[in-house]
mmCIF file of the N, C-alpha and C atoms, coordinates in Angstrom:
data_MODEL
# 
_entry.id   MODEL 
# 
loop_
_atom_site.group_PDB 
_atom_site.id 
_atom_site.type_symbol 
_atom_site.label_atom_id 
_atom_site.label_alt_id 
_atom_site.label_comp_id 
_atom_site.label_asym_id 
_atom_site.label_entity_id 
_atom_site.label_seq_id 
_atom_site.pdbx_PDB_ins_code 
_atom_site.Cartn_x 
_atom_site.Cartn_y 
_atom_site.Cartn_z 
_atom_site.occupancy 
_atom_site.B_iso_or_equiv 
_atom_site.pdbx_formal_charge 
_atom_site.auth_seq_id 
_atom_site.auth_comp_id 
_atom_site.auth_asym_id 
_atom_site.auth_atom_id 
_atom_site.pdbx_PDB_model_num 
ATOM 1   N N  . MET A 1 1  ? 101.775 150.532 148.615 1.00 0.00 ? 1  MET A N  1 
ATOM 2   C CA . MET A 1 1  ? 101.204 149.198 148.651 1.00 0.00 ? 1  MET A CA 1 
ATOM 3   C C  . MET A 1 1  ? 101.907 148.318 147.627 1.00 0.00 ? 1  MET A C  1 
ATOM 4   N N  . SER A 1 2  ? 102.127 147.068 148.001 1.00 0.00 ? 2  SER A N  1 
ATOM 5   C CA . SER A 1 2  ? 102.762 146.154 147.066 1.00 0.00 ? 2  SER A CA 1 
ATOM 6   C C  . SER A 1 2  ? 101.712 145.363 146.296 1.00 0.00 ? 2  SER A C  1 
ATOM 7   N N  . THR A 1 3  ? 102.088 144.937 145.117 1.00 0.00 ? 3  THR A N  1 
ATOM 8   C CA . THR A 1 3  ? 101.197 144.186 144.239 1.00 0.00 ? 3  THR A CA 1 
ATOM 9   C C  . THR A 1 3  ? 101.092 142.741 144.710 1.00 0.00 ? 3  THR A C  1 
ATOM 10  N N  . CYS A 1 4  ? 99.870  142.228 144.828 1.00 0.00 ? 4  CYS A N  1 
ATOM 11  C CA . CYS A 1 4  ? 99.644  140.838 145.243 1.00 0.00 ? 4  CYS A CA 1 
ATOM 12  C C  . CYS A 1 4  ? 99.499  139.910 144.043 1.00 0.00 ? 4  CYS A C  1 
ATOM 13  N N  . VAL A 1 5  ? 98.674  140.309 143.082 1.00 0.00 ? 5  VAL A N  1 
ATOM 14  C CA . VAL A 1 5  ? 98.439  139.475 141.903 1.00 0.00 ? 5  VAL A CA 1 
ATOM 15  C C  . VAL A 1 5  ? 98.340  140.382 140.673 1.00 0.00 ? 5  VAL A C  1 
ATOM 16  N N  . THR A 1 6  ? 98.920  139.894 139.593 1.00 0.00 ? 6  THR A N  1 
ATOM 17  C CA . THR A 1 6  ? 98.869  140.611 138.324 1.00 0.00 ? 6  THR A CA 1 
ATOM 18  C C  . THR A 1 6  ? 98.423  139.657 137.236 1.00 0.00 ? 6  THR A C  1 
ATOM 19  N N  . LEU A 1 7  ? 97.456  140.084 136.444 1.00 0.00 ? 7  LEU A N  1 
ATOM 20  C CA . LEU A 1 7  ? 97.023  139.349 135.259 1.00 0.00 ? 7  LEU A CA 1 
ATOM 21  C C  . LEU A 1 7  ? 97.410  140.182 134.048 1.00 0.00 ? 7  LEU A C  1 
ATOM 22  N N  . ARG A 1 8  ? 98.011  139.530 133.044 1.00 0.00 ? 8  ARG A N  1 
ATOM 23  C CA . ARG A 1 8  ? 98.432  140.233 131.832 1.00 0.00 ? 8  ARG A CA 1 
ATOM 24  C C  . ARG A 1 8  ? 97.875  139.529 130.611 1.00 0.00 ? 8  ARG A C  1 
ATOM 25  N N  . ASN A 1 9  ? 97.046  140.250 129.858 1.00 0.00 ? 9  ASN A N  1 
ATOM 26  C CA . ASN A 1 9  ? 96.509  139.766 128.583 1.00 0.00 ? 9  ASN A CA 1 
ATOM 27  C C  . ASN A 1 9  ? 95.823  138.408 128.711 1.00 0.00 ? 9  ASN A C  1 
ATOM 28  N N  . ILE A 1 10 ? 95.002  138.259 129.734 1.00 0.00 ? 10 ILE A N  1 
ATOM 29  C CA . ILE A 1 10 ? 94.287  137.015 129.996 1.00 0.00 ? 10 ILE A CA 1 
ATOM 30  C C  . ILE A 1 10 ? 93.100  136.881 129.040 1.00 0.00 ? 10 ILE A C  1 
ATOM 31  N N  . SER A 1 11 ? 92.978  135.707 128.438 1.00 0.00 ? 11 SER A N  1 
ATOM 32  C CA . SER A 1 11 ? 91.832  135.386 127.586 1.00 0.00 ? 11 SER A CA 1 
ATOM 33  C C  . SER A 1 11 ? 91.313  134.008 127.979 1.00 0.00 ? 11 SER A C  1 
ATOM 34  N N  . LYS A 1 12 ? 90.007  133.818 127.832 1.00 0.00 ? 12 LYS A N  1 
ATOM 35  C CA . LYS A 1 12 ? 89.411  132.523 128.159 1.00 0.00 ? 12 LYS A CA 1 
ATOM 36  C C  . LYS A 1 12 ? 88.173  132.300 127.301 1.00 0.00 ? 12 LYS A C  1 
ATOM 37  N N  . ALA A 1 13 ? 88.065  131.095 126.767 1.00 0.00 ? 13 ALA A N  1 
ATOM 38  C CA . ALA A 1 13 ? 86.902  130.695 125.975 1.00 0.00 ? 13 ALA A CA 1 
ATOM 39  C C  . ALA A 1 13 ? 86.484  129.300 126.411 1.00 0.00 ? 13 ALA A C  1 
ATOM 40  N N  . PHE A 1 14 ? 85.204  129.020 126.246 1.00 0.00 ? 14 PHE A N  1 
ATOM 41  C CA . PHE A 1 14 ? 84.673  127.673 126.429 1.00 0.00 ? 14 PHE A CA 1 
ATOM 42  C C  . PHE A 1 14 ? 84.076  127.280 125.092 1.00 0.00 ? 14 PHE A C  1 
ATOM 43  N N  . GLY A 1 15 ? 84.755  126.382 124.393 1.00 0.00 ? 15 GLY A N  1 
ATOM 44  C CA . GLY A 1 15 ? 84.327  126.027 123.036 1.00 0.00 ? 15 GLY A CA 1 
ATOM 45  C C  . GLY A 1 15 ? 84.469  127.230 122.124 1.00 0.00 ? 15 GLY A C  1 
ATOM 46  N N  . ILE A 1 16 ? 83.407  127.557 121.416 1.00 0.00 ? 16 ILE A N  1 
ATOM 47  C CA . ILE A 1 16 ? 83.465  128.701 120.511 1.00 0.00 ? 16 ILE A CA 1 
ATOM 48  C C  . ILE A 1 16 ? 83.064  130.004 121.214 1.00 0.00 ? 16 ILE A C  1 
ATOM 49  N N  . ARG A 1 17 ? 82.627  129.906 122.478 1.00 0.00 ? 17 ARG A N  1 
ATOM 50  C CA . ARG A 1 17 ? 82.188  131.098 123.219 1.00 0.00 ? 17 ARG A CA 1 
ATOM 51  C C  . ARG A 1 17 ? 83.363  131.761 123.926 1.00 0.00 ? 17 ARG A C  1 
ATOM 52  N N  . GLN A 1 18 ? 83.729  132.947 123.476 1.00 0.00 ? 18 GLN A N  1 
ATOM 53  C CA . GLN A 1 18 ? 84.812  133.723 124.075 1.00 0.00 ? 18 GLN A CA 1 
ATOM 54  C C  . GLN A 1 18 ? 84.249  134.503 125.270 1.00 0.00 ? 18 GLN A C  1 
ATOM 55  N N  . LEU A 1 19 ? 84.757  134.219 126.486 1.00 0.00 ? 19 LEU A N  1 
ATOM 56  C CA . LEU A 1 19 ? 84.288  134.934 127.670 1.00 0.00 ? 19 LEU A CA 1 
ATOM 57  C C  . LEU A 1 19 ? 84.911  136.319 127.774 1.00 0.00 ? 19 LEU A C  1 
ATOM 58  N N  . PHE A 1 20 ? 86.232  136.370 127.639 1.00 0.00 ? 20 PHE A N  1 
ATOM 59  C CA . PHE A 1 20 ? 86.938  137.643 127.674 1.00 0.00 ? 20 PHE A CA 1 
ATOM 60  C C  . PHE A 1 20 ? 88.266  137.521 126.952 1.00 0.00 ? 20 PHE A C  1 
ATOM 61  N N  . THR A 1 21 ? 88.772  138.667 126.511 1.00 0.00 ? 21 THR A N  1 
ATOM 62  C CA . THR A 1 21 ? 90.000  138.713 125.715 1.00 0.00 ? 21 THR A CA 1 
ATOM 63  C C  . THR A 1 21 ? 90.905  139.830 126.221 1.00 0.00 ? 21 THR A C  1 
ATOM 64  N N  . ASN A 1 22 ? 92.175  139.511 126.414 1.00 0.00 ? 22 ASN A N  1 
ATOM 65  C CA . ASN A 1 22 ? 93.220  140.488 126.748 1.00 0.00 ? 22 ASN A CA 1 
ATOM 66  C C  . ASN A 1 22 ? 92.902  141.344 127.966 1.00 0.00 ? 22 ASN A C  1 
ATOM 67  N N  . ILE A 1 23 ? 92.474  140.711 129.055 1.00 0.00 ? 23 ILE A N  1 
ATOM 68  C CA . ILE A 1 23 ? 92.241  141.440 130.304 1.00 0.00 ? 23 ILE A CA 1 
ATOM 69  C C  . ILE A 1 23 ? 93.551  141.556 131.059 1.00 0.00 ? 23 ILE A C  1 
ATOM 70  N N  . SER A 1 24 ? 93.868  142.764 131.489 1.00 0.00 ? 24 SER A N  1 
ATOM 71  C CA . SER A 1 24 ? 95.030  143.008 132.340 1.00 0.00 ? 24 SER A CA 1 
ATOM 72  C C  . SER A 1 24 ? 94.541  143.677 133.611 1.00 0.00 ? 24 SER A C  1 
ATOM 73  N N  . LEU A 1 25 ? 95.054  143.217 134.754 1.00 0.00 ? 25 LEU A N  1 
ATOM 74  C CA . LEU A 1 25 ? 94.543  143.671 136.039 1.00 0.00 ? 25 LEU A CA 1 
ATOM 75  C C  . LEU A 1 25 ? 95.628  143.505 137.089 1.00 0.00 ? 25 LEU A C  1 
ATOM 76  N N  . THR A 1 26 ? 95.733  144.479 137.982 1.00 0.00 ? 26 THR A N  1 
ATOM 77  C CA . THR A 1 26 ? 96.657  144.392 139.106 1.00 0.00 ? 26 THR A CA 1 
ATOM 78  C C  . THR A 1 26 ? 95.877  144.646 140.381 1.00 0.00 ? 26 THR A C  1 
ATOM 79  N N  . VAL A 1 27 ? 96.072  143.777 141.380 1.00 0.00 ? 27 VAL A N  1 
ATOM 80  C CA . VAL A 1 27 ? 95.436  143.948 142.675 1.00 0.00 ? 27 VAL A CA 1 
ATOM 81  C C  . VAL A 1 27 ? 96.547  144.099 143.708 1.00 0.00 ? 27 VAL A C  1 
ATOM 82  N N  . SER A 1 28 ? 96.483  145.192 144.437 1.00 0.00 ? 28 SER A N  1 
ATOM 83  C CA . SER A 1 28 ? 97.502  145.491 145.439 1.00 0.00 ? 28 SER A CA 1 
ATOM 84  C C  . SER A 1 28 ? 97.045  145.056 146.826 1.00 0.00 ? 28 SER A C  1 
ATOM 85  N N  . GLU A 1 29 ? 97.997  145.001 147.729 1.00 0.00 ? 29 GLU A N  1 
ATOM 86  C CA . GLU A 1 29 ? 97.740  144.616 149.104 1.00 0.00 ? 29 GLU A CA 1 
ATOM 87  C C  . GLU A 1 29 ? 96.657  145.511 149.718 1.00 0.00 ? 29 GLU A C  1 
ATOM 88  N N  . LYS A 1 30 ? 95.725  144.909 150.419 1.00 0.00 ? 30 LYS A N  1 
ATOM 89  C CA . LYS A 1 30 ? 94.604  145.564 151.100 1.00 0.00 ? 30 LYS A CA 1 
ATOM 90  C C  . LYS A 1 30 ? 93.591  146.217 150.162 1.00 0.00 ? 30 LYS A C  1 
ATOM 91  N N  . GLU A 1 31 ? 93.754  146.020 148.866 1.00 0.00 ? 31 GLU A N  1 
ATOM 92  C CA . GLU A 1 31 ? 92.805  146.555 147.898 1.00 0.00 ? 31 GLU A CA 1 
ATOM 93  C C  . GLU A 1 31 ? 91.647  145.568 147.755 1.00 0.00 ? 31 GLU A C  1 
ATOM 94  N N  . ARG A 1 32 ? 90.453  146.080 147.569 1.00 0.00 ? 32 ARG A N  1 
ATOM 95  C CA . ARG A 1 32 ? 89.272  145.247 147.362 1.00 0.00 ? 32 ARG A CA 1 
ATOM 96  C C  . ARG A 1 32 ? 88.713  145.558 145.988 1.00 0.00 ? 32 ARG A C  1 
ATOM 97  N N  . ILE A 1 33 ? 88.254  144.512 145.317 1.00 0.00 ? 33 ILE A N  1 
ATOM 98  C CA . ILE A 1 33 ? 87.692  144.700 143.984 1.00 0.00 ? 33 ILE A CA 1 
ATOM 99  C C  . ILE A 1 33 ? 86.321  144.044 143.919 1.00 0.00 ? 33 ILE A C  1 
ATOM 100 N N  . GLY A 1 34 ? 85.520  144.460 142.976 1.00 0.00 ? 34 GLY A N  1 
ATOM 101 C CA . GLY A 1 34 ? 84.230  143.844 142.715 1.00 0.00 ? 34 GLY A CA 1 
ATOM 102 C C  . GLY A 1 34 ? 84.066  143.674 141.218 1.00 0.00 ? 34 GLY A C  1 
ATOM 103 N N  . LEU A 1 35 ? 83.425  142.610 140.808 1.00 0.00 ? 35 LEU A N  1 
ATOM 104 C CA . LEU A 1 35 ? 83.159  142.354 139.395 1.00 0.00 ? 35 LEU A CA 1 
ATOM 105 C C  . LEU A 1 35 ? 81.663  142.398 139.174 1.00 0.00 ? 35 LEU A C  1 
ATOM 106 N N  . ILE A 1 36 ? 81.250  143.185 138.209 1.00 0.00 ? 36 ILE A N  1 
ATOM 107 C CA . ILE A 1 36 ? 79.834  143.335 137.893 1.00 0.00 ? 36 ILE A CA 1 
ATOM 108 C C  . ILE A 1 36 ? 79.632  142.979 136.429 1.00 0.00 ? 36 ILE A C  1 
ATOM 109 N N  . GLY A 1 37 ? 78.632  142.164 136.151 1.00 0.00 ? 37 GLY A N  1 
ATOM 110 C CA . GLY A 1 37 ? 78.320  141.802 134.776 1.00 0.00 ? 37 GLY A CA 1 
ATOM 111 C C  . GLY A 1 37 ? 77.173  140.820 134.739 1.00 0.00 ? 37 GLY A C  1 
ATOM 112 N N  . PRO A 1 38 ? 76.643  140.582 133.547 1.00 0.00 ? 38 PRO A N  1 
ATOM 113 C CA . PRO A 1 38 ? 75.524  139.653 133.422 1.00 0.00 ? 38 PRO A CA 1 
ATOM 114 C C  . PRO A 1 38 ? 75.946  138.202 133.688 1.00 0.00 ? 38 PRO A C  1 
ATOM 115 N N  . ASN A 1 39 ? 74.971  137.359 133.990 1.00 0.00 ? 39 ASN A N  1 
ATOM 116 C CA . ASN A 1 39 ? 75.235  135.932 134.181 1.00 0.00 ? 39 ASN A CA 1 
ATOM 117 C C  . ASN A 1 39 ? 75.916  135.364 132.942 1.00 0.00 ? 39 ASN A C  1 
ATOM 118 N N  . GLY A 1 40 ? 76.929  134.537 133.173 1.00 0.00 ? 40 GLY A N  1 
ATOM 119 C CA . GLY A 1 40 ? 77.616  133.882 132.068 1.00 0.00 ? 40 GLY A CA 1 
ATOM 120 C C  . GLY A 1 40 ? 78.681  134.725 131.383 1.00 0.00 ? 40 GLY A C  1 
ATOM 121 N N  . SER A 1 41 ? 78.992  135.895 131.945 1.00 0.00 ? 41 SER A N  1 
ATOM 122 C CA . SER A 1 41 ? 79.974  136.766 131.296 1.00 0.00 ? 41 SER A CA 1 
ATOM 123 C C  . SER A 1 41 ? 81.415  136.447 131.680 1.00 0.00 ? 41 SER A C  1 
ATOM 124 N N  . GLY A 1 42 ? 81.620  135.561 132.666 1.00 0.00 ? 42 GLY A N  1 
ATOM 125 C CA . GLY A 1 42 ? 82.977  135.135 133.007 1.00 0.00 ? 42 GLY A CA 1 
ATOM 126 C C  . GLY A 1 42 ? 83.514  135.692 134.311 1.00 0.00 ? 42 GLY A C  1 
ATOM 127 N N  . LYS A 1 43 ? 82.681  136.284 135.139 1.00 0.00 ? 43 LYS A N  1 
ATOM 128 C CA . LYS A 1 43 ? 83.143  136.860 136.405 1.00 0.00 ? 43 LYS A CA 1 
ATOM 129 C C  . LYS A 1 43 ? 83.772  135.796 137.309 1.00 0.00 ? 43 LYS A C  1 
ATOM 130 N N  . SER A 1 44 ? 83.069  134.705 137.533 1.00 0.00 ? 44 SER A N  1 
ATOM 131 C CA . SER A 1 44 ? 83.593  133.634 138.392 1.00 0.00 ? 44 SER A CA 1 
ATOM 132 C C  . SER A 1 44 ? 84.823  132.992 137.780 1.00 0.00 ? 44 SER A C  1 
ATOM 133 N N  . THR A 1 45 ? 84.833  132.840 136.480 1.00 0.00 ? 45 THR A N  1 
ATOM 134 C CA . THR A 1 45 ? 85.994  132.259 135.798 1.00 0.00 ? 45 THR A CA 1 
ATOM 135 C C  . THR A 1 45 ? 87.217  133.139 135.983 1.00 0.00 ? 45 THR A C  1 
ATOM 136 N N  . LEU A 1 46 ? 87.049  134.453 135.867 1.00 0.00 ? 46 LEU A N  1 
ATOM 137 C CA . LEU A 1 46 ? 88.169  135.373 136.064 1.00 0.00 ? 46 LEU A CA 1 
ATOM 138 C C  . LEU A 1 46 ? 88.698  135.283 137.494 1.00 0.00 ? 46 LEU A C  1 
ATOM 139 N N  . LEU A 1 47 ? 87.805  135.197 138.476 1.00 0.00 ? 47 LEU A N  1 
ATOM 140 C CA . LEU A 1 47 ? 88.240  135.051 139.869 1.00 0.00 ? 47 LEU A CA 1 
ATOM 141 C C  . LEU A 1 47 ? 88.968  133.728 140.093 1.00 0.00 ? 47 LEU A C  1 
ATOM 142 N N  . LYS A 1 48 ? 88.505  132.662 139.459 1.00 0.00 ? 48 LYS A N  1 
ATOM 143 C CA . LYS A 1 48 ? 89.183  131.366 139.572 1.00 0.00 ? 48 LYS A CA 1 
ATOM 144 C C  . LYS A 1 48 ? 90.578  131.427 138.953 1.00 0.00 ? 48 LYS A C  1 
ATOM 145 N N  . ILE A 1 49 ? 90.719  132.147 137.852 1.00 0.00 ? 49 ILE A N  1 
ATOM 146 C CA . ILE A 1 49 ? 92.043  132.324 137.241 1.00 0.00 ? 49 ILE A CA 1 
ATOM 147 C C  . ILE A 1 49 ? 92.939  133.106 138.192 1.00 0.00 ? 49 ILE A C  1 
ATOM 148 N N  . MET A 1 50 ? 92.409  134.162 138.800 1.00 0.00 ? 50 MET A N  1 
ATOM 149 C CA . MET A 1 50 ? 93.189  134.945 139.761 1.00 0.00 ? 50 MET A CA 1 
ATOM 150 C C  . MET A 1 50 ? 93.665  134.082 140.919 1.00 0.00 ? 50 MET A C  1 
ATOM 151 N N  . ALA A 1 51 ? 92.796  133.167 141.388 1.00 0.00 ? 51 ALA A N  1 
ATOM 152 C CA . ALA A 1 51 ? 93.124  132.305 142.524 1.00 0.00 ? 51 ALA A CA 1 
ATOM 153 C C  . ALA A 1 51 ? 94.006  131.120 142.127 1.00 0.00 ? 51 ALA A C  1 
ATOM 154 N N  . GLY A 1 52 ? 94.218  130.923 140.832 1.00 0.00 ? 52 GLY A N  1 
ATOM 155 C CA . GLY A 1 52 ? 95.050  129.811 140.379 1.00 0.00 ? 52 GLY A CA 1 
ATOM 156 C C  . GLY A 1 52 ? 94.310  128.494 140.276 1.00 0.00 ? 52 GLY A C  1 
ATOM 157 N N  . LEU A 1 53 ? 92.978  128.533 140.337 1.00 0.00 ? 53 LEU A N  1 
ATOM 158 C CA . LEU A 1 53 ? 92.176  127.319 140.249 1.00 0.00 ? 53 LEU A CA 1 
ATOM 159 C C  . LEU A 1 53 ? 91.864  126.927 138.819 1.00 0.00 ? 53 LEU A C  1 
ATOM 160 N N  . GLU A 1 54 ? 92.016  127.867 137.908 1.00 0.00 ? 54 GLU A N  1 
ATOM 161 C CA . GLU A 1 54 ? 91.756  127.621 136.496 1.00 0.00 ? 54 GLU A CA 1 
ATOM 162 C C  . GLU A 1 54 ? 92.846  128.313 135.689 1.00 0.00 ? 54 GLU A C  1 
ATOM 163 N N  . THR A 1 55 ? 93.204  127.732 134.549 1.00 0.00 ? 55 THR A N  1 
ATOM 164 C CA . THR A 1 55 ? 94.247  128.331 133.724 1.00 0.00 ? 55 THR A CA 1 
ATOM 165 C C  . THR A 1 55 ? 93.626  129.121 132.574 1.00 0.00 ? 55 THR A C  1 
ATOM 166 N N  . PRO A 1 56 ? 94.226  130.239 132.243 1.00 0.00 ? 56 PRO A N  1 
ATOM 167 C CA . PRO A 1 56 ? 93.725  131.017 131.104 1.00 0.00 ? 56 PRO A CA 1 
ATOM 168 C C  . PRO A 1 56 ? 94.155  130.373 129.794 1.00 0.00 ? 56 PRO A C  1 
ATOM 169 N N  . ASP A 1 57 ? 93.443  130.673 128.710 1.00 0.00 ? 57 ASP A N  1 
ATOM 170 C CA . ASP A 1 57 ? 93.853  130.197 127.390 1.00 0.00 ? 57 ASP A CA 1 
ATOM 171 C C  . ASP A 1 57 ? 95.118  130.918 126.941 1.00 0.00 ? 57 ASP A C  1 
ATOM 172 N N  . THR A 1 58 ? 95.175  132.207 127.218 1.00 0.00 ? 58 THR A N  1 
ATOM 173 C CA . THR A 1 58 ? 96.371  133.000 126.923 1.00 0.00 ? 58 THR A CA 1 
ATOM 174 C C  . THR A 1 58 ? 96.622  133.943 128.081 1.00 0.00 ? 58 THR A C  1 
ATOM 175 N N  . GLY A 1 59 ? 97.827  134.442 128.172 1.00 0.00 ? 59 GLY A N  1 
ATOM 176 C CA . GLY A 1 59 ? 98.176  135.432 129.178 1.00 0.00 ? 59 GLY A CA 1 
ATOM 177 C C  . GLY A 1 59 ? 98.909  134.835 130.358 1.00 0.00 ? 59 GLY A C  1 
ATOM 178 N N  . ASP A 1 60 ? 99.293  135.722 131.274 1.00 0.00 ? 60 ASP A N  1 
ATOM 179 C CA . ASP A 1 60 ? 100.096 135.342 132.436 1.00 0.00 ? 60 ASP A CA 1 
ATOM 180 C C  . ASP A 1 60 ? 99.449  135.806 133.727 1.00 0.00 ? 60 ASP A C  1 
ATOM 181 N N  . ARG A 1 61 ? 99.595  134.991 134.747 1.00 0.00 ? 61 ARG A N  1 
ATOM 182 C CA . ARG A 1 61 ? 99.179  135.332 136.104 1.00 0.00 ? 61 ARG A CA 1 
ATOM 183 C C  . ARG A 1 61 ? 100.416 135.295 136.973 1.00 0.00 ? 61 ARG A C  1 
ATOM 184 N N  . THR A 1 62 ? 100.649 136.380 137.716 1.00 0.00 ? 62 THR A N  1 
ATOM 185 C CA . THR A 1 62 ? 101.795 136.459 138.602 1.00 0.00 ? 62 THR A CA 1 
ATOM 186 C C  . THR A 1 62 ? 101.301 136.736 140.008 1.00 0.00 ? 62 THR A C  1 
ATOM 187 N N  . LEU A 1 63 ? 101.710 135.893 140.937 1.00 0.00 ? 63 LEU A N  1 
ATOM 188 C CA . LEU A 1 63 ? 101.329 136.044 142.338 1.00 0.00 ? 63 LEU A CA 1 
ATOM 189 C C  . LEU A 1 63 ? 102.590 136.389 143.127 1.00 0.00 ? 63 LEU A C  1 
ATOM 190 N N  . ARG A 1 64 ? 102.505 137.419 143.963 1.00 0.00 ? 64 ARG A N  1 
ATOM 191 C CA . ARG A 1 64 ? 103.656 137.820 144.769 1.00 0.00 ? 64 ARG A CA 1 
ATOM 192 C C  . ARG A 1 64 ? 104.098 136.657 145.645 1.00 0.00 ? 64 ARG A C  1 
ATOM 193 N N  . GLN A 1 65 ? 105.399 136.492 145.783 1.00 0.00 ? 65 GLN A N  1 
ATOM 194 C CA . GLN A 1 65 ? 105.925 135.420 146.599 1.00 0.00 ? 65 GLN A CA 1 
ATOM 195 C C  . GLN A 1 65 ? 105.421 135.576 148.044 1.00 0.00 ? 65 GLN A C  1 
ATOM 196 N N  . GLY A 1 66 ? 104.892 134.515 148.605 1.00 0.00 ? 66 GLY A N  1 
ATOM 197 C CA . GLY A 1 66 ? 104.363 134.537 149.962 1.00 0.00 ? 66 GLY A CA 1 
ATOM 198 C C  . GLY A 1 66 ? 102.909 134.963 150.054 1.00 0.00 ? 66 GLY A C  1 
ATOM 199 N N  . ALA A 1 67 ? 102.346 135.447 148.932 1.00 0.00 ? 67 ALA A N  1 
ATOM 200 C CA . ALA A 1 67 ? 100.941 135.860 148.942 1.00 0.00 ? 67 ALA A CA 1 
ATOM 201 C C  . ALA A 1 67 ? 100.046 134.630 148.867 1.00 0.00 ? 67 ALA A C  1 
ATOM 202 N N  . ARG A 1 68 ? 98.866  134.745 149.438 1.00 0.00 ? 68 ARG A N  1 
ATOM 203 C CA . ARG A 1 68 ? 97.907  133.653 149.402 1.00 0.00 ? 68 ARG A CA 1 
ATOM 204 C C  . ARG A 1 68 ? 96.573  134.236 148.953 1.00 0.00 ? 68 ARG A C  1 
ATOM 205 N N  . LEU A 1 69 ? 96.013  133.645 147.940 1.00 0.00 ? 69 LEU A N  1 
ATOM 206 C CA . LEU A 1 69 ? 94.734  134.079 147.395 1.00 0.00 ? 69 LEU A CA 1 
ATOM 207 C C  . LEU A 1 69 ? 93.731  132.966 147.587 1.00 0.00 ? 69 LEU A C  1 
ATOM 208 N N  . THR A 1 70 ? 92.549  133.283 148.068 1.00 0.00 ? 70 THR A N  1 
ATOM 209 C CA . THR A 1 70 ? 91.516  132.287 148.317 1.00 0.00 ? 70 THR A CA 1 
ATOM 210 C C  . THR A 1 70 ? 90.279  132.613 147.517 1.00 0.00 ? 70 THR A C  1 
ATOM 211 N N  . TYR A 1 71 ? 89.657  131.588 146.980 1.00 0.00 ? 71 TYR A N  1 
ATOM 212 C CA . TYR A 1 71 ? 88.408  131.741 146.234 1.00 0.00 ? 71 TYR A CA 1 
ATOM 213 C C  . TYR A 1 71 ? 87.308  131.034 146.999 1.00 0.00 ? 71 TYR A C  1 
ATOM 214 N N  . VAL A 1 72 ? 86.215  131.733 147.260 1.00 0.00 ? 72 VAL A N  1 
ATOM 215 C CA . VAL A 1 72 ? 85.058  131.142 147.929 1.00 0.00 ? 72 VAL A CA 1 
ATOM 216 C C  . VAL A 1 72 ? 83.949  131.025 146.885 1.00 0.00 ? 72 VAL A C  1 
ATOM 217 N N  . ALA A 1 73 ? 83.527  129.802 146.603 1.00 0.00 ? 73 ALA A N  1 
ATOM 218 C CA . ALA A 1 73 ? 82.493  129.572 145.582 1.00 0.00 ? 73 ALA A CA 1 
ATOM 219 C C  . ALA A 1 73 ? 81.171  130.192 146.009 1.00 0.00 ? 73 ALA A C  1 
ATOM 220 N N  . GLN A 1 74 ? 80.349  130.501 145.021 1.00 0.00 ? 74 GLN A N  1 
ATOM 221 C CA . GLN A 1 74 ? 79.040  131.119 145.268 1.00 0.00 ? 74 GLN A CA 1 
ATOM 222 C C  . GLN A 1 74 ? 78.157  130.208 146.098 1.00 0.00 ? 74 GLN A C  1 
# 
């Protein structure tokens, strides 16, 4: 399977509230993932970063050429 999206050392904060720090994640073709956590922990924000709708404070997002990622809001 080829890699569709890669996140490296992603961090995101809103004001003084740090949502997450140094997250690295790879999602391959036909792979499905789920995020579990309490409200306000940054699950939707991480998905928006993966989809390219939001930028991380630090880290890199790499999307395979020709890949298309879609985010469906709650």
